[in-house]
C-alpha positions as CSV (number, residue, x, y, z in Angstrom):
1,X,82.4,87.1,109.4
2,X,80.4,89.0,112.5
3,X,78.6,91.6,110.9
4,X,77.4,88.9,108.4
5,X,75.9,87.3,111.5
6,X,74.6,89.9,113.2
7,X,72.7,91.0,110.1
8,X,71.3,87.5,109.6
9,X,70.6,87.6,113.0
10,X,68.4,91.1,112.6
11,X,66.4,89.9,109.7
12,X,65.3,87.1,111.3
13,X,64.1,88.4,114.2
14,X,62.3,90.9,111.8
15,X,61.0,87.9,110.0
16,X,63.3,88.1,106.8
17,X,65.0,84.5,105.7
18,X,67.8,85.0,104.4
19,X,70.2,82.7,103.1
20,X,74.1,83.3,104.2
21,X,76.8,82.9,101.5
22,X,79.2,80.6,101.9
23,X,82.4,81.5,103.3
24,X,85.2,82.6,101.1
25,X,88.5,79.7,100.5
26,X,91.0,82.4,99.7
27,X,93.9,79.7,98.2
28,X,97.4,80.7,99.5
29,X,99.3,82.2,97.5
30,X,103.0,82.3,96.7
31,X,105.3,85.1,98.3
32,X,108.1,86.9,96.0
33,X,111.3,85.1,97.8
34,X,109.4,81.7,97.8
35,X,109.3,82.2,93.8
36,X,112.4,83.0,93.7
37,X,114.0,80.5,95.9
38,X,111.6,77.8,93.1
39,X,113.8,79.3,90.3
40,X,117.2,79.2,92.2
41,X,116.1,75.1,92.6
42,X,114.9,75.2,89.1
43,X,118.4,76.7,87.6
44,X,120.3,74.4,89.5
45,X,118.3,71.2,88.3
46,X,118.2,72.3,84.4
47,X,121.8,73.3,84.1
48,X,123.7,69.9,84.0
49,X,120.8,68.8,81.3
50,X,119.8,71.5,78.9
51,X,117.9,69.3,76.4
52,X,114.7,69.3,78.6
53,X,115.0,73.0,79.9
54,X,112.9,74.2,77.1
55,X,110.4,71.5,78.0
56,X,110.4,71.9,81.8
57,X,109.5,75.8,81.4
58,X,106.3,74.5,79.3
59,X,105.5,72.1,82.1
60,X,105.9,75.4,84.6
61,X,103.7,77.8,82.9
62,X,101.0,75.0,81.8
63,X,100.7,74.1,85.8
64,X,100.9,78.5,86.6
65,X,98.0,78.9,83.9
66,X,95.9,76.2,85.6
67,X,96.0,77.2,89.6
68,X,95.4,81.1,87.9
69,X,92.3,79.5,86.3
70,X,91.0,77.8,89.5
71,X,92.1,80.9,91.8
72,X,89.9,83.5,89.1
73,X,86.9,81.0,89.4
74,X,86.6,80.7,92.7
75,X,87.1,84.7,93.3
76,X,84.2,85.2,90.7
77,X,81.8,82.5,92.4
78,X,82.6,84.6,95.9
79,X,81.4,88.0,94.2
80,X,78.2,86.2,92.3
81,X,77.1,85.0,95.9
82,X,77.6,88.0,97.7
83,X,75.8,90.1,94.9
84,X,72.8,87.6,94.9
85,X,72.6,88.3,99.1
86,X,72.8,91.9,98.3
87,X,69.8,91.5,95.5
88,X,68.1,90.1,97.7
89,X,68.5,92.2,100.4
90,X,67.3,95.2,98.0
91,X,64.1,93.3,97.0
92,X,63.4,92.7,100.8
93,X,64.2,96.1,101.6
94,X,61.3,97.1,98.9
95,X,58.6,95.1,100.4
96,X,59.3,96.2,103.7
97,X,59.4,100.0,102.4
98,X,55.2,99.0,100.5
99,X,54.8,97.7,104.5
100,X,55.7,100.7,105.5
101,X,53.9,102.9,103.0
102,X,50.5,100.8,103.9
103,X,51.0,101.5,107.6
104,X,51.1,105.4,106.7
105,X,48.1,105.3,104.9
106,X,46.1,103.6,107.6
107,X,48.0,106.3,109.8
108,X,46.2,109.1,107.2
109,X,43.1,107.2,107.2
110,X,43.4,107.5,110.8
111,X,44.2,111.2,110.7
112,X,41.2,111.8,109.1
113,X,39.3,109.9,111.3
114,X,40.6,112.4,114.2
115,X,39.8,115.3,112.2
116,X,36.3,114.3,112.2
117,X,36.2,114.4,116.4
118,X,36.5,118.0,116.7
119,X,39.1,120.5,118.0
120,X,40.1,118.6,120.6
121,X,42.2,116.5,119.2
122,X,43.7,119.4,117.2
123,X,46.7,119.6,118.6
124,X,47.3,115.3,118.5
125,X,46.4,115.6,114.4
126,X,49.1,118.4,114.2
127,X,51.3,116.2,115.8
128,X,50.6,112.9,114.0
129,X,51.0,115.0,110.6
130,X,54.0,116.4,111.5
131,X,55.2,112.4,112.8
132,X,53.9,111.1,108.8
133,X,55.4,114.4,107.5
134,X,59.0,113.2,109.0
135,X,58.1,109.7,108.4
136,X,57.9,109.9,104.5
137,X,60.8,112.1,104.6
138,X,62.5,109.0,106.0
139,X,60.8,106.6,103.4
140,X,62.2,109.6,100.8
141,X,65.7,109.3,102.5
142,X,65.3,105.6,102.2
143,X,64.8,105.1,98.2
144,X,68.0,107.8,97.7
145,X,69.2,104.9,99.9
146,X,68.2,102.0,97.5
147,X,68.7,104.1,94.7
148,X,72.6,104.3,95.7
149,X,72.3,100.9,96.8
150,X,71.8,100.4,93.2
151,X,74.3,102.1,91.5
152,X,76.9,100.5,94.4
153,X,76.0,97.0,93.1
154,X,76.4,98.2,89.2
155,X,80.0,99.3,89.9
156,X,80.6,96.1,91.5
157,X,79.3,94.6,88.2
158,X,81.4,97.1,86.2
159,X,84.0,96.2,88.7
160,X,84.3,92.3,88.3
161,X,84.4,92.9,84.4
162,X,87.6,95.3,84.8
163,X,88.7,92.6,86.9
164,X,88.4,89.3,84.4
165,X,90.1,91.7,81.4
166,X,92.4,92.5,83.6
167,X,93.0,88.6,84.4
168,X,92.7,87.3,80.7
169,X,95.6,89.7,80.0
170,X,98.0,88.7,82.7
171,X,96.7,85.1,82.7
172,X,100.2,83.3,82.3
173,X,101.6,85.6,84.6
174,X,100.3,87.0,87.4
175,X,100.9,85.4,90.8
176,X,98.3,87.0,93.3
177,X,94.9,89.3,92.8
178,X,92.4,89.8,95.3
179,X,89.1,91.0,95.8
180,X,87.9,92.6,98.5
181,X,83.8,93.2,98.2
182,X,82.8,91.6,101.9
183,X,83.6,94.7,103.2
184,X,80.9,96.5,101.0
185,X,78.5,93.7,101.9
186,X,78.7,93.9,105.1
187,X,78.0,97.8,105.3
188,X,74.7,96.5,102.8
189,X,74.3,94.4,105.3
190,X,74.1,96.8,108.3
191,X,72.2,99.8,106.5
192,X,69.5,96.9,106.3
193,X,70.2,95.4,109.5
194,X,68.9,99.3,110.4
195,X,66.1,99.7,108.3
196,X,64.8,96.5,109.8
197,X,65.4,97.9,113.5
198,X,63.2,100.8,111.7
199,X,60.2,98.3,110.4
200,X,60.0,96.8,114.3
201,X,59.7,100.5,115.7
202,X,56.7,101.3,112.7
203,X,55.0,98.2,113.9
204,X,55.5,99.3,117.9
205,X,53.6,102.5,116.9
206,X,50.6,100.6,115.2
207,X,50.2,98.8,118.5
208,X,50.3,102.1,120.5
209,X,47.9,104.4,118.9
210,X,46.8,106.0,122.2
211,X,49.8,107.9,123.3
212,X,50.6,108.9,119.2
213,X,52.2,112.5,120.6
214,X,54.8,110.6,122.8
215,X,55.4,107.8,120.4
216,X,55.9,110.5,117.2
217,X,58.8,112.3,119.1
218,X,60.6,110.1,120.1
219,X,60.9,108.0,117.2
220,X,61.4,111.4,115.0
221,X,64.6,111.7,117.3
222,X,65.5,108.2,116.8
223,X,64.7,108.5,112.7
224,X,67.5,111.5,112.9
225,X,70.2,109.4,114.7
226,X,69.8,107.1,112.2
227,X,70.1,109.0,109.4
228,X,73.1,110.5,110.8
229,X,74.1,107.0,111.3
230,X,73.8,106.1,107.8
231,X,75.2,109.0,106.5
232,X,78.6,107.8,108.5
233,X,77.8,104.3,106.8
234,X,77.8,105.7,103.1
235,X,80.9,107.4,104.2
236,X,82.8,104.7,105.1
237,X,81.4,102.4,102.2
238,X,82.7,105.0,99.7
239,X,86.1,104.4,101.3
240,X,86.6,100.5,101.6
241,X,85.5,101.2,97.4
242,X,88.7,103.6,97.2
243,X,90.8,101.4,99.2
244,X,89.7,98.4,97.1
245,X,90.8,100.1,93.8
246,X,94.2,101.1,95.5
247,X,94.8,97.3,96.4
248,X,93.8,96.7,93.1
249,X,96.6,99.0,91.5
250,X,99.3,97.8,93.9
251,X,98.4,94.2,92.6
252,X,99.1,95.3,89.0
253,X,101.9,96.9,90.5
254,X,103.2,93.7,92.5
255,X,102.1,91.6,89.6
256,X,104.6,93.9,87.4
257,X,107.6,94.0,89.4
258,X,107.7,89.9,89.6
259,X,107.2,89.2,86.3
260,X,110.2,91.3,85.4
261,X,112.4,89.2,88.3
262,X,111.1,86.0,86.2
263,X,111.9,87.5,83.0
264,X,115.6,88.2,84.7
265,X,115.6,84.9,86.0
266,X,115.3,83.4,82.9
267,X,117.7,85.8,80.7
268,X,120.6,84.7,83.8
269,X,120.0,81.2,82.9
270,X,120.0,81.2,79.4
271,X,123.0,83.0,79.6
272,X,124.6,80.6,82.2
273,X,123.4,77.7,80.0
274,X,125.3,80.0,76.9
275,X,128.7,80.0,79.0
276,X,128.1,76.4,80.1
277,X,128.1,75.0,76.5
278,X,130.9,77.2,75.4
279,X,133.1,76.2,78.4
280,X,132.7,72.6,77.3
281,X,133.7,73.6,74.6
282,X,136.4,75.2,74.7
283,X,138.0,72.1,77.2
284,X,137.3,69.4,74.8
285,X,139.3,71.9,71.8
286,X,142.0,72.0,74.1
287,X,141.9,67.7,74.8
288,X,142.3,67.5,71.1
289,X,145.1,69.6,71.2
290,X,147.1,67.9,74.2
291,X,145.7,64.4,72.4
292,X,147.9,65.8,68.8
293,X,151.0,67.2,70.9
294,X,151.1,64.0,72.7
295,X,150.7,62.0,69.5
296,X,153.6,63.8,67.6
297,X,155.7,64.1,70.7
298,X,155.7,59.7,70.5
299,X,155.9,60.0,66.7
300,X,159.4,62.2,67.3
301,X,160.5,59.8,69.9
302,X,159.9,56.6,68.0
303,X,161.9,58.2,65.0
304,X,164.7,59.2,67.5
305,X,164.5,55.1,68.8
306,X,165.0,53.8,65.6
307,X,168.0,56.5,64.6
308,X,169.4,55.7,67.5
309,X,169.1,51.6,67.0
310,X,170.4,52.2,63.3
311,X,173.7,53.7,64.8
312,X,174.0,51.6,67.0
313,X,174.0,48.6,64.4
314,X,176.5,51.1,62.5
315,X,178.8,51.3,65.3
316,X,178.9,47.3,65.7
317,X,179.2,46.3,62.2
318,X,182.0,49.0,62.3
319,X,183.9,47.5,65.3
320,X,183.5,43.8,63.6
321,X,185.3,45.1,60.2
322,X,187.8,46.5,62.3
């Protein structure tokens, strides 16, 4: 954010109106430990009612799919905003380069006027020619950097397409996907800020034509320093792009690990459900066997009671006869 503010301020000082992008609103992604806790609580609720297990899993998948779709739309909107800002900055840079070429044309015209004044200004003319050569070399370098910026924007678009393809493949199972294009846009803004400083320096040179030798010598040193700084910025930008690709690979591995953990948890819940159903069935069979055994025992007791009663009656009849 500090880099974006500095870039916008520099462009405003140069007379270039740039609308800053809206800040990214990152949605908090659930961690692996919270997912495990959620699955544990869901398993405790699902075991007592096995009939609602599949319905709850379907609801969870629908909620997860909706959440992932919303996060992806936000990421795509943020990326489009960054690309639009980079395109606007690139167009403004081209306009500034055209203005620079017009200034060089005017300086060449002044150089021809100085050549006509005689040999007294030959040394100044040589210095002016040297400065113009350096300025043309700087414009060539700037055009080369602009081409690299175009290639980088094309690479960003290709990365966005690859990210969308990955999301389509893992839309129901992905937990988190982060894209780090802000740093690349900040680097482009820093380069444009440097170019705006060069344009301001060129305007100051146009106002001080009476001291061309001293101005062009100092400008040559400044441009050399800026060229070294631009090379360093390019290396930093390449490192950021490599880090982005490495982060995407790490995210894919983390998604794959989380999906495997979810599959294991679901299989564990299914196994526990089957074991619970088998245990209940065994308990029902054991209870039926116990009831049958008790009924048989009662039947035998009734038979014994009837037999004893008949024997008592027989003895009583025998005693009465005697």
